TIRO-2110 file (N, C-alpha, C; in Angstrom, 1 decimal):
// TIRO-2110
-102.3, -31.4, -103.1, N, 1, A
-102.5, -30.0, -103.0, CA, 1, A
-101.2, -29.2, -103.2, C, 1, A
-100.1, -29.7, -102.7, N, 2, A
-98.8, -29.0, -102.9, CA, 2, A
-98.5, -29.0, -104.4, C, 2, A
-98.8, -30.0, -105.1, N, 3, A
-98.5, -30.0, -106.6, CA, 3, A
-99.3, -28.9, -107.3, C, 3, A
-100.5, -28.7, -106.9, N, 4, A
-101.3, -27.6, -107.5, CA, 4, A
-100.7, -26.3, -107.1, C, 4, A
-100.2, -26.1, -105.9, N, 5, A
-99.6, -24.9, -105.5, CA, 5, A
-98.4, -24.5, -106.3, C, 5, A
-97.5, -25.5, -106.5, N, 6, A
-96.3, -25.3, -107.3, CA, 6, A
-96.6, -25.1, -108.8, C, 6, A
-97.7, -25.7, -109.2, N, 7, A
-98.1, -25.5, -110.6, CA, 7, A
-98.6, -24.0, -110.7, C, 7, A
-99.4, -23.6, -109.7, N, 8, A
-99.8, -22.2, -109.8, CA, 8, A
-98.7, -21.2, -109.7, C, 8, A
-97.7, -21.5, -108.9, N, 9, A
-96.5, -20.6, -108.9, CA, 9, A
-95.8, -20.6, -110.2, C, 9, A
-95.6, -21.7, -110.9, N, 10, A
-95.0, -21.7, -112.2, CA, 10, A
-95.8, -21.0, -113.2, C, 10, A
-97.1, -21.1, -113.1, N, 11, A
-98.0, -20.3, -114.0, CA, 11, A
-97.8, -18.8, -113.7, C, 11, A
-97.7, -18.4, -112.5, N, 12, A
-97.5, -17.0, -112.2, CA, 12, A
-96.1, -16.5, -112.7, C, 12, A
-95.1, -17.4, -112.7, N, 13, A
-93.8, -17.0, -113.2, CA, 13, A
-94.0, -16.8, -114.7, C, 13, A
-94.7, -17.7, -115.4, N, 14, A
-94.8, -17.5, -116.9, CA, 14, A
-95.6, -16.3, -117.2, C, 14, A
-96.6, -16.0, -116.4, N, 15, A
-97.4, -14.8, -116.6, CA, 15, A
-96.6, -13.5, -116.3, C, 15, A
-95.7, -13.6, -115.3, N, 16, A
-94.9, -12.4, -115.0, CA, 16, A
-93.9, -12.1, -116.1, C, 16, A
-93.5, -13.1, -116.8, N, 17, A
-92.5, -12.8, -117.9, CA, 17, A
-93.2, -12.5, -119.2, C, 17, A
-94.3, -13.1, -119.6, N, 18, A
-94.8, -13.1, -121.0, CA, 18, A
-96.2, -12.5, -121.2, C, 18, A
-97.0, -12.4, -120.2, N, 19, A
-98.4, -12.0, -120.4, CA, 19, A
-98.5, -10.5, -120.8, C, 19, A
-97.6, -9.6, -120.4, N, 20, A
-97.8, -8.2, -120.7, CA, 20, A
-97.3, -7.8, -122.0, C, 20, A
-96.6, -8.7, -122.7, N, 21, A
-96.1, -8.3, -124.1, CA, 21, A
-97.2, -8.0, -125.1, C, 21, A
-98.3, -8.8, -125.0, N, 22, A
-99.4, -8.6, -126.0, CA, 22, A
-100.0, -7.1, -125.9, C, 22, A
-100.2, -6.6, -124.7, N, 23, A
-100.7, -5.3, -124.6, CA, 23, A
-99.6, -4.2, -125.0, C, 23, A
-98.4, -4.5, -124.7, N, 24, A
-97.3, -3.6, -125.1, CA, 24, A
-97.2, -3.6, -126.7, C, 24, A
-97.4, -4.7, -127.3, N, 25, A
-97.4, -4.9, -128.7, CA, 25, A
-98.5, -4.1, -129.3, C, 25, A
-99.7, -4.3, -128.8, N, 26, A
-100.9, -3.6, -129.3, CA, 26, A
-100.8, -2.1, -129.2, C, 26, A
-100.3, -1.6, -128.1, N, 27, A
-100.2, -0.2, -127.9, CA, 27, A
-99.1, 0.4, -128.8, C, 27, A
-98.0, -0.3, -128.9, N, 28, A
-96.9, 0.2, -129.8, CA, 28, A
-97.4, 0.3, -131.3, C, 28, A
-98.0, -0.8, -131.7, N, 29, A
-98.5, -0.8, -133.1, CA, 29, A
-99.6, 0.2, -133.3, C, 29, A
-100.5, 0.4, -132.4, N, 30, A
-101.5, 1.4, -132.5, CA, 30, A
-100.9, 2.8, -132.6, C, 30, A
-100.1, 3.2, -131.6, N, 31, A
-99.5, 4.5, -131.6, CA, 31, A
-98.6, 4.7, -132.8, C, 31, A
-97.8, 3.7, -133.2, N, 32, A
-97.0, 3.9, -134.4, CA, 32, A
-97.7, 3.9, -135.7, C, 32, A
-99.0, 3.5, -135.7, N, 33, A
-99.7, 3.5, -136.9, CA, 33, A
-100.6, 4.7, -137.1, C, 33, A
-100.6, 5.6, -136.1, N, 34, A
-101.4, 6.8, -136.3, CA, 34, A
-100.9, 7.6, -137.4, C, 34, A
-101.8, 8.3, -138.1, N, 35, A
-101.4, 9.1, -139.3, CA, 35, A
-100.3, 10.1, -139.1, C, 35, A
-100.3, 10.9, -138.1, N, 36, A
-99.3, 11.9, -137.9, CA, 36, A
-98.0, 11.4, -137.3, C, 36, A
-98.0, 10.2, -136.8, N, 37, A
-96.8, 9.6, -136.2, CA, 37, A
-96.1, 8.6, -137.1, C, 37, A
-96.6, 8.4, -138.3, N, 38, A
-96.0, 7.4, -139.2, CA, 38, A
-94.6, 7.9, -139.6, C, 38, A
-93.7, 7.0, -139.8, N, 39, A
-92.3, 7.3, -140.2, CA, 39, A
-91.6, 8.1, -139.1, C, 39, A
-91.9, 7.9, -137.9, N, 40, A
-91.2, 8.6, -136.8, CA, 40, A
-90.6, 7.5, -135.9, C, 40, A
-89.9, 8.0, -134.9, N, 41, A
-89.2, 7.1, -134.0, CA, 41, A
-90.2, 6.0, -133.4, C, 41, A
-91.4, 6.5, -133.0, N, 42, A
-92.3, 5.6, -132.4, CA, 42, A
-92.8, 4.4, -133.4, C, 42, A
-92.9, 4.8, -134.6, N, 43, A
-93.3, 3.7, -135.6, CA, 43, A
-92.2, 2.7, -135.8, C, 43, A
-91.0, 3.2, -135.7, N, 44, A
-89.8, 2.3, -135.9, CA, 44, A
-89.6, 1.4, -134.7, C, 44, A
-90.1, 1.7, -133.5, N, 45, A
-90.0, 0.9, -132.4, CA, 45, A
-90.6, -0.5, -132.6, C, 45, A
-91.7, -0.5, -133.4, N, 46, A
-92.4, -1.7, -133.6, CA, 46, A
-91.5, -2.8, -134.2, C, 46, A
-90.5, -2.4, -134.9, N, 47, A
-89.5, -3.3, -135.5, CA, 47, A
-88.7, -4.0, -134.5, C, 47, A
-88.6, -3.4, -133.3, N, 48, A
-87.7, -4.0, -132.2, CA, 48, A
-88.5, -4.8, -131.2, C, 48, A
-89.8, -4.9, -131.4, N, 49, A
-90.7, -5.6, -130.5, CA, 49, A
-90.3, -7.1, -130.4, C, 49, A
-90.1, -7.8, -131.5, N, 50, A
-89.7, -9.2, -131.4, CA, 50, A
-88.4, -9.4, -130.7, C, 50, A
-87.5, -8.5, -130.8, N, 51, A
-86.2, -8.6, -130.2, CA, 51, A
-86.3, -8.4, -128.6, C, 51, A
-87.2, -7.5, -128.3, N, 52, A
-87.4, -7.3, -126.8, CA, 52, A
-88.1, -8.6, -126.2, C, 52, A
-89.0, -9.2, -127.0, N, 53, A
-89.6, -10.4, -126.6, CA, 53, A
-88.6, -11.5, -126.4, C, 53, A
-87.6, -11.6, -127.3, N, 54, A
-86.6, -12.6, -127.2, CA, 54, A
-85.7, -12.3, -126.0, C, 54, A
-85.5, -11.0, -125.7, N, 55, A
-84.7, -10.7, -124.5, CA, 55, A
-85.5, -11.1, -123.2, C, 55, A
-86.8, -11.0, -123.2, N, 56, A
-87.6, -11.4, -122.1, CA, 56, A
-87.5, -12.9, -122.0, C, 56, A
-87.5, -13.6, -123.1, N, 57, A
-87.4, -15.1, -123.1, CA, 57, A
-86.0, -15.5, -122.6, C, 57, A
-85.0, -14.7, -122.9, N, 58, A
-83.6, -15.0, -122.4, CA, 58, A
-83.6, -14.8, -120.9, C, 58, A
-84.2, -13.8, -120.4, N, 59, A
-84.3, -13.6, -119.0, CA, 59, A
-85.0, -14.7, -118.3, C, 59, A
-86.1, -15.2, -118.9, N, 60, A
-86.8, -16.3, -118.3, CA, 60, A
-86.0, -17.6, -118.3, C, 60, A
-85.2, -17.8, -119.4, N, 61, A
-84.3, -19.0, -119.4, CA, 61, A
-83.3, -18.9, -118.3, C, 61, A
-82.7, -17.7, -118.1, N, 62, A
-81.7, -17.5, -117.1, CA, 62, A
-82.3, -17.7, -115.7, C, 62, A
-83.5, -17.2, -115.5, N, 63, A
-84.2, -17.4, -114.3, CA, 63, A
-84.4, -18.9, -114.0, C, 63, A
-84.8, -19.7, -115.0, N, 64, A
-85.0, -21.1, -114.8, CA, 64, A
-83.7, -21.8, -114.5, C, 64, A
-82.6, -21.4, -115.2, N, 65, A
-81.3, -22.0, -114.9, CA, 65, A
-80.9, -21.7, -113.4, C, 65, A
-81.2, -20.5, -113.0, N, 66, A
-80.8, -20.1, -111.6, CA, 66, A
-81.6, -21.0, -110.6, C, 66, A
-82.9, -21.2, -110.9, N, 67, A
-83.7, -22.0, -110.0, CA, 67, A
-83.3, -23.5, -110.0, C, 67, A
-82.8, -24.0, -111.1, N, 68, A
-82.3, -25.4, -111.1, CA, 68, A
-80.9, -25.6, -110.5, C, 68, A
-80.2, -24.5, -110.4, N, 69, A
-78.8, -24.6, -109.9, CA, 69, A
-78.7, -25.3, -108.6, C, 69, A
-77.9, -26.2, -108.3, N, 70, A
-76.7, -26.7, -109.0, CA, 70, A
-77.0, -28.0, -109.7, C, 70, A
-78.2, -28.5, -109.6, N, 71, A
-78.5, -29.9, -110.1, CA, 71, A
-79.2, -29.7, -111.4, C, 71, A
-78.6, -29.9, -112.6, N, 72, A
-79.2, -29.8, -113.9, CA, 72, A
-79.5, -31.2, -114.4, C, 72, A
-79.7, -32.2, -113.6, N, 73, A
-80.0, -33.5, -114.1, CA, 73, A
-81.4, -33.6, -114.6, C, 73, A
-81.6, -34.6, -115.4, N, 74, A
-83.0, -34.8, -116.0, CA, 74, A
-84.0, -35.1, -114.9, C, 74, A
-83.6, -35.9, -113.9, N, 75, A
-84.5, -36.2, -112.8, CA, 75, A
-84.9, -35.0, -112.1, C, 75, A
-84.0, -34.1, -111.8, N, 76, A
-84.3, -32.9, -111.0, CA, 76, A
-85.2, -32.0, -111.9, C, 76, A
-84.9, -31.9, -113.2, N, 77, A
-85.7, -31.0, -114.0, CA, 77, A
-87.1, -31.6, -114.1, C, 77, A
-87.3, -32.9, -114.3, N, 78, A
-88.6, -33.5, -114.4, CA, 78, A
-89.4, -33.3, -113.1, C, 78, A
-88.7, -33.3, -111.9, N, 79, A
-89.4, -33.1, -110.7, CA, 79, A
-89.8, -31.6, -110.5, C, 79, A
-89.0, -30.7, -111.0, N, 80, A
-89.2, -29.3, -110.8, CA, 80, A
-90.2, -28.7, -111.7, C, 80, A
-90.2, -29.1, -112.9, N, 81, A
-91.1, -28.6, -113.9, CA, 81, A
-92.5, -29.1, -113.8, C, 81, A
-93.5, -28.3, -113.5, N, 82, A
-94.8, -28.7, -113.3, CA, 82, A
-95.7, -28.6, -114.6, C, 82, A
-95.3, -27.6, -115.4, N, 83, A
-96.1, -27.4, -116.6, CA, 83, A
-95.1, -27.5, -117.8, C, 83, A
-94.7, -28.7, -118.2, N, 84, A
-93.6, -28.8, -119.2, CA, 84, A
-93.9, -28.2, -120.6, C, 84, A
-95.2, -28.4, -121.0, N, 85, A
-95.5, -27.9, -122.4, CA, 85, A
-95.5, -26.4, -122.4, C, 85, A
-96.0, -25.8, -121.4, N, 86, A
-96.1, -24.3, -121.3, CA, 86, A
-94.7, -23.8, -121.2, C, 86, A
-93.8, -24.4, -120.4, N, 87, A
-92.5, -24.0, -120.2, CA, 87, A
-91.7, -24.1, -121.5, C, 87, A
-91.9, -25.2, -122.3, N, 88, A
-91.3, -25.4, -123.6, CA, 88, A
-91.7, -24.3, -124.5, C, 88, A
-93.0, -24.0, -124.5, N, 89, A
-93.6, -22.9, -125.3, CA, 89, A
-92.9, -21.6, -125.0, C, 89, A
-92.7, -21.3, -123.7, N, 90, A
-92.0, -20.1, -123.3, CA, 90, A
-90.6, -20.0, -123.8, C, 90, A
-89.9, -21.2, -123.8, N, 91, A
-88.5, -21.2, -124.2, CA, 91, A
-88.4, -21.0, -125.7, C, 91, A
-89.5, -21.2, -126.4, N, 92, A
-89.4, -20.9, -127.9, CA, 92, A
-89.2, -19.5, -128.2, C, 92, A
-89.4, -18.6, -127.2, N, 93, A
-89.1, -17.2, -127.5, CA, 93, A
-87.6, -16.9, -127.9, C, 93, A
-86.8, -17.9, -127.5, N, 94, A
-85.4, -17.7, -127.8, CA, 94, A
-85.2, -17.8, -129.4, C, 94, A
-86.1, -18.4, -130.1, N, 95, A
-86.0, -18.4, -131.5, CA, 95, A
-86.1, -17.0, -132.2, C, 95, A
-86.6, -16.1, -131.4, N, 96, A
-86.7, -14.7, -132.0, CA, 96, A
-85.4, -14.0, -132.1, C, 96, A
-84.3, -14.6, -131.6, N, 97, A
-83.0, -14.1, -131.8, CA, 97, A
-82.5, -14.5, -133.2, C, 97, A
-83.0, -15.5, -133.8, N, 98, A
-82.6, -15.9, -135.1, CA, 98, A
-83.1, -14.8, -136.1, C, 98, A
-82.2, -14.3, -136.9, N, 99, A
-82.6, -13.1, -137.7, CA, 99, A
-83.8, -13.1, -138.6, C, 99, A
-84.3, -14.3, -139.0, N, 100, A
-85.5, -14.4, -139.8, CA, 100, A
-86.8, -14.3, -139.0, C, 100, A
-86.7, -14.6, -137.8, N, 101, A
-87.9, -14.6, -136.9, CA, 101, A
-88.4, -13.2, -136.6, C, 101, A
-87.6, -12.2, -136.2, N, 102, A
-88.1, -10.9, -135.9, CA, 102, A
-88.7, -10.1, -137.0, C, 102, A
-88.5, -10.6, -138.3, N, 103, A
-89.2, -9.9, -139.4, CA, 103, A
-90.7, -10.2, -139.4, C, 103, A
-91.1, -11.2, -138.7, N, 104, A
-92.5, -11.6, -138.6, CA, 104, A
-93.0, -11.1, -137.2, C, 104, A
-93.3, -9.8, -137.1, N, 105, A
-93.7, -9.3, -135.8, CA, 105, A
-94.9, -9.9, -135.2, C, 105, A
-95.8, -10.3, -136.1, N, 106, A
-97.1, -10.9, -135.6, CA, 106, A
-96.8, -12.3, -135.0, C, 106, A
-95.8, -13.0, -135.3, N, 107, A
-95.5, -14.3, -134.7, CA, 107, A
-95.2, -14.1, -133.2, C, 107, A
-94.6, -13.0, -132.8, N, 108, A
-94.3, -12.8, -131.4, CA, 108, A
-95.6, -12.5, -130.7, C, 108, A
-96.5, -11.8, -131.3, N, 109, A
-97.8, -11.5, -130.7, CA, 109, A
-98.6, -12.8, -130.5, C, 109, A
-98.7, -13.6, -131.6, N, 110, A
-99.4, -14.9, -131.5, CA, 110, A
-98.8, -15.8, -130.4, C, 110, A
-97.5, -15.8, -130.3, N, 111, A
-96.8, -16.6, -129.3, CA, 111, A
-97.2, -16.1, -127.9, C, 111, A
-97.3, -14.8, -127.7, N, 112, A
-97.6, -14.3, -126.4, CA, 112, A
-99.0, -14.4, -126.0, C, 112, A
-99.9, -14.5, -127.0, N, 113, A
-101.3, -14.7, -126.7, CA, 113, A
-101.7, -15.9, -125.9, C, 113, A
-100.8, -16.9, -126.0, N, 114, A
-101.0, -18.1, -125.2, CA, 114, A
-101.0, -17.8, -123.7, C, 114, A
-100.0, -17.0, -123.3, N, 115, A
-99.9, -16.6, -121.9, CA, 115, A
-101.0, -15.6, -121.5, C, 115, A
-101.4, -14.7, -122.4, N, 116, A
-102.5, -13.8, -122.1, CA, 116, A
-103.8, -14.6, -122.0, C, 116, A
-104.0, -15.6, -122.7, N, 117, A
-105.2, -16.4, -122.6, CA, 117, A
-105.3, -17.1, -121.2, C, 117, A
-104.1, -17.5, -120.7, N, 118, A
-104.1, -18.1, -119.3, CA, 118, A
-104.6, -17.0, -118.3, C, 118, A
-104.2, -15.8, -118.5, N, 119, A
-104.7, -14.7, -117.6, CA, 119, A
-106.2, -14.5, -117.8, C, 119, A
-106.6, -14.5, -119.0, N, 120, A
-108.1, -14.3, -119.2, CA, 120, A
-108.9, -15.5, -118.7, C, 120, A
-108.4, -16.7, -118.9, N, 121, A
-109.0, -17.9, -118.3, CA, 121, A
-109.2, -17.8, -116.8, C, 121, A
-108.1, -17.4, -116.1, N, 122, A
-108.1, -17.3, -114.7, CA, 122, A
-109.1, -16.3, -114.2, C, 122, A
-109.2, -15.1, -114.9, N, 123, A
-110.1, -14.1, -114.5, CA, 123, A
-111.5, -14.5, -114.7, C, 123, A
-111.8, -15.1, -115.9, N, 124, A
-113.1, -15.6, -116.2, CA, 124, A
-113.6, -16.7, -115.2, C, 124, A
-112.7, -17.6, -114.9, N, 125, A
-113.1, -18.7, -113.9, CA, 125, A
-113.4, -18.1, -112.6, C, 125, A
-112.6, -17.1, -112.1, N, 126, A
-112.8, -16.6, -110.8, CA, 126, A
-114.1, -15.7, -110.8, C, 126, A
-114.4, -15.0, -111.9, N, 127, A
-115.5, -14.1, -111.9, CA, 127, A
-116.8, -14.9, -112.1, C, 127, A
-116.7, -16.1, -112.7, N, 128, A
-117.9, -16.9, -112.9, CA, 128, A
-118.2, -17.9, -111.8, C, 128, A
-117.3, -18.1, -110.9, N, 129, A
-117.5, -19.0, -109.8, CA, 129, A
-118.5, -18.4, -108.7, C, 129, A
-119.4, -19.1, -108.2, N, 130, A
-120.3, -18.6, -107.2, CA, 130, A
-119.6, -18.1, -105.9, C, 130, A
-118.6, -18.8, -105.5, N, 131, A
-117.9, -18.4, -104.3, CA, 131, A
-116.5, -18.0, -104.7, C, 131, A
-116.4, -17.0, -105.4, N, 132, A
-115.1, -16.6, -106.0, CA, 132, A
-114.2, -15.9, -104.9, C, 132, A
-113.0, -16.2, -104.9, N, 133, A
-112.0, -15.6, -104.0, CA, 133, A
-111.3, -14.5, -104.9, C, 133, A
-111.4, -13.3, -104.5, N, 134, A
-110.8, -12.2, -105.3, CA, 134, A
-109.3, -12.2, -105.2, C, 134, A
-108.7, -12.9, -104.3, N, 135, A
-107.2, -12.9, -104.2, CA, 135, A
-106.5, -13.4, -105.5, C, 135, A
-107.1, -14.4, -106.2, N, 136, A
-106.5, -14.9, -107.4, CA, 136, A
-106.5, -13.9, -108.5, C, 136, A
-107.6, -13.2, -108.6, N, 137, A
-107.7, -12.1, -109.6, CA, 137, A
-106.7, -11.0, -109.3, C, 137, A
-106.6, -10.7, -108.0, N, 138, A
-105.7, -9.6, -107.5, CA, 138, A
-104.3, -10.0, -107.8, C, 138, A
-103.9, -11.3, -107.5, N, 139, A
-102.6, -11.8, -107.8, CA, 139, A
-102.3, -11.7, -109.3, C, 139, A
-103.3, -12.1, -110.1, N, 140, A
-103.1, -12.1, -111.6, CA, 140, A
-102.9, -10.7, -112.1, C, 140, A
-103.6, -9.7, -111.6, N, 141, A
-103.5, -8.3, -112.0, CA, 141, A
-102.2, -7.7, -111.6, C, 141, A
-101.7, -8.1, -110.4, N, 142, A
-100.4, -7.6, -109.9, CA, 142, A
-99.3, -8.2, -110.8, C, 142, A
-99.4, -9.5, -111.1, N, 143, A
-98.4, -10.1, -111.9, CA, 143, A
-98.4, -9.5, -113.4, C, 143, A
-99.6, -9.2, -113.9, N, 144, A
-99.8, -8.7, -115.2, CA, 144, A
-99.2, -7.3, -115.3, C, 144, A
-99.4, -6.5, -114.2, N, 145, A
-98.7, -5.1, -114.2, CA, 145, A
-97.2, -5.3, -114.2, C, 145, A
-96.7, -6.2, -113.4, N, 146, A
-95.3, -6.5, -113.3, CA, 146, A
-94.8, -6.9, -114.7, C, 146, A
-95.5, -7.7, -115.4, N, 147, A
-95.1, -8.2, -116.7, CA, 147, A
-95.1, -7.0, -117.7, C, 147, A
-96.1, -6.1, -117.6, N, 148, A
-96.1, -4.9, -118.5, CA, 148, A
-94.8, -4.1, -118.3, C, 148, A
-94.5, -3.9, -117.0, N, 149, A
-93.3, -3.1, -116.7, CA, 149, A
-92.0, -3.8, -117.1, C, 149, A
-92.0, -5.1, -116.9, N, 150, A
-90.8, -5.9, -117.3, CA, 150, A
-90.6, -5.9, -118.8, C, 150, A
-91.7, -6.1, -119.6, N, 151, A
-91.6, -6.1, -121.0, CA, 151, A
-91.3, -4.7, -121.5, C, 151, A
-91.8, -3.6, -120.9, N, 152, A
-91.4, -2.3, -121.3, CA, 152, A
-89.9, -2.0, -121.0, C, 152, A
-89.4, -2.5, -119.9, N, 153, A
-88.0, -2.4, -119.6, CA, 153, A
-87.1, -3.1, -120.6, C, 153, A
-87.6, -4.3, -121.0, N, 154, A
-86.9, -5.1, -122.0, CA, 154, A
-86.9, -4.3, -123.3, C, 154, A
-88.0, -3.7, -123.7, N, 155, A
-88.0, -2.9, -124.9, CA, 155, A
-87.1, -1.7, -124.9, C, 155, A
-87.1, -1.0, -123.7, N, 156, A
-86.2, 0.1, -123.5, CA, 156, A
-84.7, -0.3, -123.6, C, 156, A
-84.4, -1.5, -123.1, N, 157, A
-83.0, -2.0, -123.1, CA, 157, A
-82.6, -2.3, -124.6, C, 157, A
-83.5, -2.9, -125.4, N, 158, A
-83.2, -3.2, -126.8, CA, 158, A
-83.1, -1.9, -127.5, C, 158, A
-83.9, -0.9, -127.3, N, 159, A
-83.8, 0.4, -128.0, CA, 159, A
-82.4, 1.1, -127.6, C, 159, A
-82.0, 1.0, -126.4, N, 160, A
-80.7, 1.6, -125.9, CA, 160, A
-79.6, 0.9, -126.7, C, 160, A
-79.6, -0.5, -126.7, N, 161, A
-78.5, -1.2, -127.4, CA, 161, A
-78.5, -0.9, -128.9, C, 161, A
-79.7, -0.8, -129.5, N, 162, A
-79.8, -0.5, -130.9, CA, 162, A
-79.1, 0.9, -131.2, C, 162, A
-79.5, 1.9, -130.4, N, 163, A
-78.8, 3.2, -130.6, CA, 163, A
-77.3, 3.1, -130.3, C, 163, A
-76.9, 2.4, -129.3, N, 164, A
-75.5, 2.2, -129.0, CA, 164, A
-74.7, 1.6, -130.2, C, 164, A
-75.3, 0.5, -130.8, N, 165, A
-74.6, -0.1, -131.9, CA, 165, A
-74.6, 0.8, -133.1, C, 165, A
-75.7, 1.5, -133.4, N, 166, A
-75.7, 2.4, -134.5, CA, 166, A
-74.7, 3.5, -134.3, C, 166, A
-74.6, 4.1, -133.1, N, 167, A
-73.6, 5.1, -132.9, CA, 167, A
-72.2, 4.6, -133.1, C, 167, A
-71.9, 3.4, -132.6, N, 168, A
-70.6, 2.8, -132.8, CA, 168, A
-70.3, 2.6, -134.2, C, 168, A
-71.3, 2.1, -135.0, N, 169, A
-71.1, 1.8, -136.4, CA, 169, A
-70.8, 3.1, -137.2, C, 169, A
-71.5, 4.2, -136.8, N, 170, A
-71.3, 5.5, -137.5, CA, 170, A
-70.0, 6.1, -137.1, C, 170, A
-69.6, 5.9, -135.9, N, 171, A
-68.3, 6.5, -135.5, CA, 171, A
-67.1, 5.8, -136.1, C, 171, A
-67.3, 4.5, -136.5, N, 172, A
-66.2, 3.8, -137.1, CA, 172, A
-66.2, 4.0, -138.6, C, 172, A
-67.3, 4.5, -139.2, N, 173, A
-67.4, 4.8, -140.6, CA, 173, A
-66.7, 6.0, -141.1, C, 173, A
END
C-alpha cells in the first residue's frame, strides 16, 4: 500500500508540472490564430511556448535533484523513483532547450499530452467506478489548476527574458 501511495504522489508531482501545458498551448494557439489578432504580440507568444515548456522541465529536474539531495547514488535513485519511464519522459522536456526542438511547437504539445492523458484516465476511472471517491478527482483538479498557473508563470518568465535580451541587444547596437 505504501508503494502505491508514493507512486500516486509522484504522479501528482508530474501532473503538477506538466499537465496544464496542453491547455495553455491550445488557448495560446487559438487566440493567436484569430483573424484580427494575427501578426500581433499574442500570435508571436506561440513561438515561445516550447521554451516555456523546457523551463518547466528544468524546474522539475531541479525539484527532483532537491528531493534526492544529499544522496545521488544509483541505489537511492532506484528506491526513490516509483514511475521511472514517466519520469524519464518528463526529463525529455530538457531537449526543448536545444535550438532545433522549439521550432517544432507541436512536439511540445504531443509530449505534454502524455501527462494530460493521465489526468483524463484518473477522472474517467473515478467517475466510472460504482463507489467512486470524489477526493481523487478533487486532488487532480487542484493539481491541474496549479499546473496551469505554473505553466503560465513559466511562459511569462520566458516572455520577460526574451524582451530583456532583445532590449539589451538593441541597446548595444
